[in-house]
C-alpha positions in Angstrom: 70.6 30.3 -50.0 69.3 27.8 -52.5 66.0 26.1 -51.8 67.9 22.9 -52.1 69.9 21.8 -49.1 72.3 18.9 -48.8 73.0 17.9 -45.1 75.7 15.5 -43.9 75.8 13.8 -40.6 72.1 13.3 -40.5 72.3 10.5 -38.0 73.9 12.9 -35.5 72.1 15.2 -33.0 72.7 18.6 -34.8 71.9 17.5 -38.4 68.9 15.5 -37.3 67.5 18.4 -35.4 68.1 20.8 -38.3 66.3 18.5 -40.6 63.3 18.2 -38.3 63.1 22.0 -37.9 63.2 22.5 -41.7 60.6 19.8 -42.6 58.2 20.9 -39.9 58.7 24.6 -40.8 59.7 25.4 -37.2 62.5 27.8 -38.0 61.6 31.3 -36.7 63.6 33.4 -39.2 61.3 35.8 -41.0 64.0 36.8 -43.6 64.2 33.2 -44.7 60.5 32.1 -44.7 60.1 32.3 -48.5 63.2 30.0 -49.0 62.5 27.6 -46.2 58.8 27.1 -47.1 59.9 25.4 -50.3 63.2 23.8 -49.3 64.0 20.3 -50.6 66.4 18.2 -48.5 68.9 15.5 -49.3 70.6 14.0 -46.2 73.6 11.6 -45.8 73.2 8.7 -43.4 75.8 6.1 -42.6 74.8 2.6 -43.9 74.3 1.4 -40.4 71.9 4.2 -39.3 68.2 4.0 -39.3 66.3 6.1 -41.8 62.9 5.7 -40.1 62.7 9.3 -38.8 63.6 10.7 -42.3 61.2 8.5 -44.1 58.4 10.0 -42.0 59.6 13.5 -42.9 59.7 12.8 -46.6 63.4 13.5 -46.9 65.6 12.2 -49.7 68.1 9.8 -47.9 71.5 8.9 -49.3 73.6 6.3 -47.6 77.3 6.8 -47.5 80.4 7.8 -45.6 82.3 11.1 -46.0 85.5 9.1 -45.8 84.7 7.6 -49.2 85.5 9.8 -52.1 83.0 8.1 -54.4 80.3 8.5 -51.7 80.9 12.2 -51.6 80.7 12.5 -55.4 77.4 10.5 -55.5 75.9 12.5 -52.7 76.6 15.8 -54.5 75.5 14.6 -57.9 72.9 16.7 -59.7 73.0 19.4 -57.0 74.3 22.4 -59.0 73.6 25.7 -57.2 72.6 23.9 -54.0 73.8 24.7 -50.5 75.7 22.1 -48.5 75.6 22.0 -44.7 78.4 19.7 -43.6 77.7 18.6 -40.0 79.2 15.2 -40.1 82.0 14.6 -37.7 83.3 12.5 -34.8 83.6 13.8 -31.3 84.2 10.8 -29.0 85.7 7.9 -31.0 87.7 4.9 -29.7 90.7 5.6 -31.9 92.5 8.9 -32.4 92.9 8.3 -36.1 89.2 8.5 -36.6 89.4 12.2 -35.7 91.5 12.9 -38.8 89.9 10.4 -41.1 86.4 11.8 -40.5 86.8 15.4 -39.5 89.7 16.4 -41.8 89.9 13.9 -44.6 86.1 13.4 -44.9 85.7 17.2 -45.2 88.3 17.3 -47.9 86.5 14.6 -49.9 83.2 16.3 -49.5 84.4 19.8 -50.5 86.1 18.4 -53.6 82.9 16.6 -54.6 80.8 19.7 -53.9 83.1 22.0 -56.0 83.0 19.5 -58.9 79.2 19.3 -58.7 79.0 23.2 -58.8 77.4 23.4 -55.4 77.3 27.1 -54.6 78.1 27.2 -50.9 79.3 24.9 -48.1 78.6 25.7 -44.5 81.0 23.6 -42.4 80.4 22.9 -38.7 83.6 23.1 -36.7 84.0 23.4 -32.9 85.5 25.5 -30.1 88.4 23.0 -29.8 90.7 24.4 -32.5 91.1 27.5 -30.2 91.5 25.4 -27.1 91.1 27.1 -23.7 90.7 30.7 -22.9 94.0 32.2 -21.7 92.3 33.6 -18.5 88.8 34.4 -17.2 88.4 37.7 -19.1 89.0 37.4 -22.9 86.4 35.4 -24.8 87.2 33.8 -28.1 86.3 35.8 -31.2 86.9 35.3 -34.9 90.4 36.8 -34.6 91.6 34.5 -31.8 94.6 32.4 -32.8 94.6 28.6 -33.1 95.7 26.7 -30.0 94.0 23.3 -30.5 93.0 21.1 -27.6 94.2 17.6 -28.0 93.6 15.6 -31.2 90.0 16.5 -31.7 90.9 20.2 -31.7 93.8 19.6 -34.0 91.6 17.6 -36.5 89.1 20.4 -36.5 91.8 23.0 -37.0 93.3 21.1 -39.9 89.7 20.8 -41.3 89.3 24.6 -41.0 92.6 25.3 -42.8 91.6 23.1 -45.7 88.2 24.8 -45.9 90.0 28.2 -46.1 92.3 26.8 -48.8 89.2 25.6 -50.7 87.7 29.1 -50.4 90.8 30.6 -51.8 90.5 28.4 -54.9 87.3 30.2 -55.9 85.6 27.0 -56.8 83.0 27.1 -54.0 81.8 29.6 -51.3 82.5 28.5 -47.7 81.5 29.5 -44.2 82.9 28.0 -41.0 80.6 27.8 -37.9 82.1 27.2 -34.5 79.6 26.0 -31.9 80.6 25.2 -28.3 78.9 22.6 -26.1 75.3 22.5 -27.3 72.1 21.3 -25.6 68.4 20.9 -26.3 65.7 18.5 -27.6 66.7 15.2 -29.3 69.8 15.0 -27.1 71.9 11.9 -27.3 72.6 9.5 -24.4 75.8 11.3 -23.3 73.8 14.4 -22.5 71.1 12.5 -20.7 73.8 10.8 -18.6 74.9 14.3 -17.5 71.4 15.0 -16.3 71.4 11.6 -14.4 74.6 12.5 -12.6 73.0 15.8 -11.5 69.9 14.0 -10.3 72.0 11.4 -8.4 74.3 14.0 -6.8 77.3 12.5 -8.6 78.2 15.3 -11.0 81.8 16.4 -10.6 82.5 20.0 -9.8 86.2 20.5 -10.2 87.7 23.4 -8.4 85.2 26.2 -7.4 82.9 25.6 -10.4 83.0 29.2 -11.4 84.8 28.6 -14.7 82.8 29.8 -17.7 81.5 27.7 -20.5 79.7 29.0 -23.6 76.8 26.8 -24.6 74.5 26.9 -27.6 70.8 25.9 -27.5 70.5 23.6 -30.5 67.7 25.5 -32.2 69.7 28.8 -31.9 72.6 26.9 -33.5 70.4 25.6 -36.3 69.2 29.2 -37.0 72.8 30.5 -37.0 73.8 27.8 -39.6 70.9 28.8 -41.8 71.7 32.4 -41.6 75.3 31.7 -42.6 74.0 29.7 -45.5 71.8 32.6 -46.7 73.8 35.7 -46.0 75.9 36.9 -48.9 78.4 38.7 -46.6 79.2 35.4 -44.8 81.1 34.1 -47.8 84.6 33.2 -46.7 83.9 34.0 -43.0 84.1 32.2 -39.7 81.4 32.7 -37.0 81.0 31.7 -33.4 77.4 30.6 -32.7 76.3 30.2 -29.1 74.0 31.6 -26.5 74.2 35.3 -25.7 76.5 34.8 -22.7 78.6 32.0 -21.1 77.6 30.2 -17.9 79.6 29.0 -15.0 79.6 25.2 -14.3 77.8 25.9 -11.1 75.0 27.8 -12.9 74.6 25.0 -15.4 74.3 22.3 -12.8 72.1 24.3 -10.5 69.7 25.2 -13.3 69.2 21.6 -14.4 68.8 20.4 -10.8 66.3 23.1 -10.0 64.2 22.4 -13.1 64.2 18.6 -12.5 62.8 19.0 -9.0 60.7 22.2 -9.2 59.0 21.8 -12.6 59.1 18.1 -13.3 58.8 16.6 -9.8 61.9 14.5 -10.1 63.6 13.8 -6.8 67.3 15.0 -6.8 70.0 14.3 -4.3 71.2 17.9 -3.8 74.8 16.8 -3.8 77.9 17.4 -5.8 81.1 15.4 -6.2 83.5 18.2 -5.3 87.0 17.6 -6.6 90.2 19.7 -6.3 91.4 21.5 -9.4 94.4 19.3 -9.8 92.1 16.4 -10.7 91.4 17.9 -14.1 95.1 18.5 -14.6 95.8 14.8 -13.8 93.0 13.9 -16.3 94.6 16.1 -18.9 97.9 14.4 -18.5 96.3 10.9 -18.7 94.3 12.0 -21.7 97.4 13.2 -23.5 99.3 10.0 -22.7 96.4 7.8 -23.8 95.9 9.7 -27.0 99.6 9.4 -27.7 99.1 5.6 -28.0 96.3 6.2 -30.5 93.4 5.5 -28.1 90.8 7.8 -26.7 88.5 7.7 -23.6 85.6 10.2 -23.5 85.2 10.3 -19.7 88.9 11.1 -19.1 88.7 13.8 -21.8 85.6 15.4 -20.4 87.0 15.4 -16.9 90.1 17.2 -18.1 87.9 20.1 -19.3 85.7 20.4 -16.2 87.5 23.3 -14.6 88.5 25.2 -17.8 87.2 28.4 -19.3 85.9 27.9 -22.8 83.9 31.0 -23.7 83.2 32.9 -26.9 81.8 36.2 -28.2 78.9 36.0 -30.7 79.1 39.7 -31.6 80.1 39.2 -35.2 77.3 36.7 -35.9 74.8 39.2 -34.5 76.1 42.1 -36.5 76.7 40.4 -39.9 74.2 37.5 -39.9 71.4 39.0 -37.9 71.8 36.1 -35.4 69.6 36.6 -32.3 69.7 33.8 -29.8 66.3 33.9 -28.2 66.6 30.8 -26.0 69.0 30.8 -23.1 70.0 28.2 -20.4 66.9 27.9 -18.2 64.4 27.7 -21.0 66.6 25.6 -23.2 67.2 23.1 -20.4 63.5 23.1 -19.6 62.7 22.1 -23.2 65.5 19.5 -23.1 64.1 17.7 -20.0 60.5 17.9 -21.3 61.6 16.3 -24.6 63.4 13.5 -22.8 60.3 12.7 -20.8 58.0 12.9 -23.8 60.2 10.4 -25.6 60.2 8.1 -22.6 63.9 8.6 -22.0 64.8 8.0 -18.3 66.8 10.7 -16.6 
C-alpha cells in the first residue's frame, strides 16, 4: 500500500471514521504501522458537506462529486502510485435512479480517472445486497456465492462490482472489492441512533420469531479490513467479505443494545417489542418493489422488508489471505457506540 491514500465519500460514516483512525494513528495493525505512520490523505467531499472535521485533522480536502467525470479526474490528479479507497455510495436515496448514477456510474468515472492517473490500486466498498438473501438458515455467503441482487440497491452494487472486475481485466489498475454487511460503531449517523431510540422506547419491530441471522461489522474492524486489502499483494483482483466473526440473531442484537442502555448507561428502557407476524415483511417487500418500480424509494419500507431475513456471511477468506482478525464483537462494539453518542451529546 502506498503511503498516499485517496478516499471518496468522506462525508459518510465509513470514510469519515477511516480518516479519523488514520490521522489519529488509532489503527491496530502491526504489519502496517510503518506505512500508516507516514500516510498522507486526500479526501473527496460533496460541495454541500462541511470540512470542519477534516480541517482539524490536517487532511487535504477536495470538493467534488463522483458523478462528474471531470471531478474524478481532478481528484486523482498527481497521485501516481497512490491507493484509492472508494467508499462513496448512496444507500437510502429518494429516487431509484440515484442508486445507478452514484453507485455504478460514479464508480466507473472514478476508476477511469484513477487508471489514467496511474493510481496503483483501488479498494472499492460494495455491500451484501448484490448477493441478496441467504437461501436458508444454514449456508452463509462466501466469495463464490452467486449474484442474486436485492432490489435496486443490490442491483446497482452488482453492476458496480461487474465493472470493477472488467477494469481489473484491463490490467490498467489493481482492484479489490470489499463486501461489508450492516455495520455499527462510533460516529454513527442518525438512522442508527433512531434504531437505538426504538429499542429504548419499546417500539423496535421484531418480525417473526426474531431468530433470523444478520452479519454485522464493527466499523473499526471494517476499516482495518479495508486497509489490509489495500496493502496485501495477494488481494489484487479479489473480493472479500468483511464482518464480525459470527452473525447475530435479531433478538440478540436488540437484547444486547437494550441491556447495555439500562445496565451500563443508566438509561431507562421500556422492555417491550413490537412483535409482528412474518408476513408483514413480505407485504413490505411487495410494497417496496412496487414503489421502486415507479422510480421512488422509501427507506422505512425497505428496512422493514428485511427484518425477518437471513443475511449472513463467512469471513474465512479475509482471515486466511488478509490476516483479518475482528477483535471487537457485538457487545463491546455497541458499548462503544452508545458511549460515543453520549459523549457527542446525541440523544438516544
